N, C-alpha and C positions, 0 to 999 in steps of 0.2 A: 425226276430222273435227269441226271447231267448229260450234256451233250458235248462230245469231243470231236476233234478232227485230226487225222494223220495225213500229211501231205508228203508225198515220197518223190524223190527224183534228184540225181546229181545235177541235172540241168538247172534246177531251181536254186540249189545251194551254191552253184558256181556263178550264177547270175546270167546264164545263157538264155534262160526264160524267166519272165515274171510271173509269179504265182497269181492265179485268178480265183483259186478255190476258197481261200480263207474268207475273203470279203463276200463271195457269193453264199456260202453256207451260213455265215452270220446274218445275211439279208434274209435268206429263206426261213431261218429260225425266227428272226425278229417279227416278220409280218405275221407270224402264227402265234405271237405272244411267248416265244421261247427264246433262250439265249445260249450262246456258246460259252461253256465253262472253261475249256482249255483247247489248245492246238499244239501240235508238234511237227516239226519238219525233219525228215530223215533222208539220208542218202540211199543210194542203191547198195545197201550192205545187208545181206540176208540175216546175219546173226543179230544185228541191231534191230531190224524190223521184227524178227521173231521175239526178241526180248521185250520190245515195246508192246506187241500184241499180247503176249503172256500177261503183262502187267495190266493192260487195259481190259482184257477179258475177265481177269480176276476182280476188277473194280466194279463191273456190272453197269458201266455207262453205255449210253447209245453213241456209237462212234461211226463216223464217215471217213473211210480211207480212200485217198485219191492216188492213183498211179501204180505202176509196176504190175499190172495183171495181164501184160502181153506175153508173147512166146519167144522173145529175143533174150540172148544171154544176160542182158542187164536188167531183165524183169525178174523180181524175186518175191513179190507179194504173195502169190498163190502158194509157193513152196513155204514161205515163212508162216503163212496163216495155218497150213497143215501141220507144220512143226509145232506151232503154238497150241493147236488143238489136239496134238498127239494122234493124228490120223494120216491116212495116205491120200494121195491124189488119184482121182478117177474121173473118167469122162462122164459128165452129168448128162442124163438122157434128155432133159429139157434144153440144156445148152447145145447139145448136139442137134436137136431138131431145129433150133433157131439158126445155127451156123450152116447146116445143110440148106435151109431155106434161103439163107443170104447168098450162098455161092453156087448152089445148083450143081450143074455138071462140072464146075470148076473146083469142087470140094477136093481137099487133100488131107492127109494125115497131119501135116504141119498145121493146117488151118484148124483142124479139130482140137489141137492142143489148146486153143483159145477157150475151150470148153472143159478143160481138165481142171476141176476144182477140188478143194478138200471134201472127203467123204462126208455126206450128211447135210450139205448146205442146200439152200434154196437159191434159184437164179433171180437176178434183177433184170427185167427187160430193158433193152436198149433201143429207144425209138428211132435212133439216128441210122444205125447200121445193122441192128439185130445181133451184135456180138455182146452177150449178156455180161453183167457183173454177177456177184453172188453176196449172200447175207447169211449169217449165223450168230446166234447169241447176241442180238442187237448190234452187231458189227456189219457194216455194209461196205463192200469193196467195189470201187468204181474205177473206170479208166481215168487216165491222166488228161485226156482231151476234154476241155470245158464244155464243148458243144454236145458231148455225149454225157458227161458226168453230171452236169447240172440238171437237166430234165430228169435223170435217173434219181438223183437225190430228192427232187421235188416229189416224184412218185412215191418214194420210200416214206417220206414224211406224211403224205396224204393217205397213203394206204395202211400204215402201221401205227402211227402216232397221233391221228386226228383227235383221240380222246384226251390228249394233253394240250390241245390248242387252247389259248385264252387270249385272243388278240386285244381285247379290251381290258384285260386285267392288269396291264403293266403299261405305264406311261413314262416318258422321260421329258423333264422340263429343266431349264436352265437359264441363268442369268449370265450376261456378259458384263463384267465389273471393270470399271476404269477409274483411274485416280491414283494419288500417291500411295494410298493404303490398300490398293487392289492387288495384293500379292499374297501367296500361300501362307507364309510364316506369320503375317499380320493377321490372318483370318483363321489361324489354326484353332484358337479357342472356340470360335463359332462353329467350325466344322465338327469339332469333338462334341459340342453341345447338341448339334443336330443328329449325330450318330447315336448319342445317348437317349435323346427324346424320341427318335424314330428308328428303333432298331430293325424294323422290317424293311427299311429302305436301303438302297445302295447310293451312297454319296460319292461324288467324284469332283475333282478339280483339275482343269486342264489349262495351264498358262500358254499364252501365245506370244511369241517374240518376233520382232522384224529380223530381217537378214543381218542387220547390224547389231543385233543383240539387245535391242531396246524393248522393254515390256509394252505390249499392245493392249491386252486385256486378260482377264482371268475368267474362264468359263467355269462357273460353279453350279452344279445341278444335282438332282436326285432322280432316282428311277424306282418305280414300284406302283402299288395300287393308287388309282387317281385320287381318292379323298386324302390319303396320307401325303402324297406328293403335293397337293395343293396346300395343305396345312404347313408342311415343311418349307415350302417356297415362300409362303406369307411370313413365316418366322425369319427366314433369311432376309427377306425384303425389309422388314422392319429394322433389322439390326444393321444392315449396310446403310440404310438411310440415316440411322442414328449416328453412324460413324462418318457420314459425309461422303460416301463412296457412290459414284454415279453407276447406274444400272440400266440395262435394257433387256428385254426378253431375247433369247437366242431365236433366230428365225427357224 
């Protein structure tokens, strides 16, 4: 199954706030032997969110959607999800229970709007303040606040997708290459050969430059099953040594 992330908020696109969701969901997946296949950033525009959710729901991916599930006029995710699912919004009984437990005698109809979700969803518990998110068809809708959303995302992974975990099945190894021939175009033939010889692996090359634009090193690595990774890295090592390129393992 492919995993994706949708990160919503004008404040992120405008630069008023720095996104912390992308790196965290990538980390949570990585330590479980999974990887993020795609991510999208959206503004607080209901039609755009609806269209994106219609597309992702049709694709059948596992999606974590961060932000926009509040009850203020700039929050559109609940309504967009309902439109994408062609259902109405209703007060979820489990969400109502959590919200009433959170606010007690201070409960109001406005606060109960926080539990108004698309019909037919399940709630995602919020250990921070008991205001839940919701999930439907492998889509998981979480608050924009990282201190709430990230424990909720971790709970979702461990509760519903543990059967997919394979933390030892995928490793990532790389060399840092330096020297006059340690640049991508000079090593393109080697990269193409590694891709052809090891089609089950993911190869990547990441050049590093100084602030003045001078080449520092080329990070060349592969990701995949440990035996194949070791074989590919040995093939790369032999060839770069033959070409007189200096190498060291990436820390």
